[in-house]
N, C-alpha and C positions, 0 to 999 in steps of 0.2 A: 504494500500500500504506500502511495506517495505521501511524503511529509507535506503538511500544509505550509506554504511559504509565507513568511511574515511580510507585511507590506513595507515598501520603502517609502520614506517620507521626504517630501520636498519642503524645504524651509525658505520662506520668502515673506516680504512685507505684506500685510493685509491689503487686498485689492478688491475691486468691484466684482470679480468673477467668483469669489468664494461664497459658499452658502452659509452665511452666519446664523440664520434663523434655525437651522437644523442642529446646531451644536448644543450639546448638553453634557455637563460634568457633574450634575446633581448638586451644585452649589449655586443657589439663586443669584447671588451677587456677581459671581464670575460669568454665569450664563448671560445675565442681563447686561453686563458691561459689554460683552462681545456683540450681543444683538443690537443694543441701542446706542452705545457711547464710543466704541472703539474707532469707528470710521470718522466720527467728528473729532476725536482726539488726534487722529492722524492728520486730518485736514488742517487743524489749528496748530499742529506741531506741539501739542501738549505731551504726547507720548507716541512712540512708534510701536504699533502692534505687529508681531511676527506670527505667522501661522505655519503649522505643519499640515500638509495635505498628502493624500495618497494618489489623487487623480487630478489635482489642480483646482478642485472645487470643494470637496468634502473636507472640512476642518477637523483634524484629529486632535489638535491641541494648539495652544497659543501662549504667548507671553508678551509683555510690554517692557520697553526700555525708555527711560528719560533721564535728563540731567537732574542732579540733586546736590544740595549742600548740607553738611551736618557739622555741628559744633564739635571741635576737637575734644572738648571736655566730655562729650557723650560716648567717646570711643574708649574701650578698655586701655588702661595705661600701658600694658605690654605691647599693644598694637600702636597706640598713639605716639610712643617715643620714636617710632621709625617714620613718622609722617612729618611734613613741614609744620612748623610751629605758628601757624596762622589760627585765628579764632575759629574760622570756618574752613572746612576742606571740601573740595568737590568730590562727587561720587556719581556712580551710575545707579539709578533706581530700577531694580527688577520689580516692577509694580504689580504684575499679576502673572501667574503661571497656572495653566489648567490643561487637563487631559480629558478628552471625551470619554464617557463611560464605555463606549464601544471599543476603545483602544487601550484601556487600562491593562496593566500587567505585561506590557510588551516593551518596557524600557523607554517609552516615549518621554516620560518626565525627565530622565537623565539626558536624553537627546536634546530636549528643549533647553534644559539648564546649560549644557555644554555649548550649545549654539549661542545662548545669551551671553555666557562668559567670554566666548571667543569674540563676539561682536563688541563686547565691552572693552576687552583688551585692545582690539584693533583701534577702536575709537579713542582710547586713552593715549594713543600715540599722536593724535591730532588735537584732541581736546582733553585737557588734564582731568584725570579721575584717579583718586587715591584708592578706590575700591568699589565693590558692588554692595548695595544695601538691599535687603528684602524685608518685608513685613510678613511674617508667617501668620497664617490665619488661625492655626491651632498647634498643639504640641506635636502632632504627627508631621505636619509640614515643617516645623522647626527642626525635628529630628532628621528629616530628609536633607535639609540644607546643612546641618551640622556634619553630616557624613562627608561633605565636600569641603570642609574646613571653615565654614562660616562660624563666627563667634557672636554670642549674644551681646547686645549693648545694654549694660546694666541699668541705665537711666530710662530706657524706653522699652516697655514691655513688648515682647514678640518681634522686636527689630533685631536683625542680624547683619553682620558686616563681614565681607571677605576682602582682605587687602589685595590690591592689584598685583603685588609681588607673588602672592599665593596663587593667583589666577595664572600668572606667567609660568610658575613652576608646575602647575597642573598640566599645562600643554607641553612643557618640556619633557615631562614624564611620558607623554604620549597617550594620555587618557582619551 
């Protein structure tokens, strides 16, 4: 019997051709954002949504990236000591990350995260970014990010930070 082949995902900025209304990850806020707000955020340059598709139209997952600034005093001391000593440091915000219920358990969360980190690293070479910030919606999500080296920011609940140097090392190791 032939083994069922896992789909290959194309990762690209959200466009008009993708079917946003069909996406469901069973988290109302994430579904609603993609259905109603993501296109507007992209047009207004508030965030750049990226989607994973299998056929160019069906959205299997998505994430958003935008610029962000955070107070140096909000970053754990062991991380902050390696950053510039400005009151605020620039960062890249991984604002949302969601996988469709139909595509769960296939490693797409990691694929989306690695794509987001790679784009963040590339962007940081043109527009300064000390790291990537994410707001985990719950402990399960926080655990997912911690597995990749994100550290919690003690002054802001459920906010995690990954220094850009760590991102660079992730890709040097060939993850």
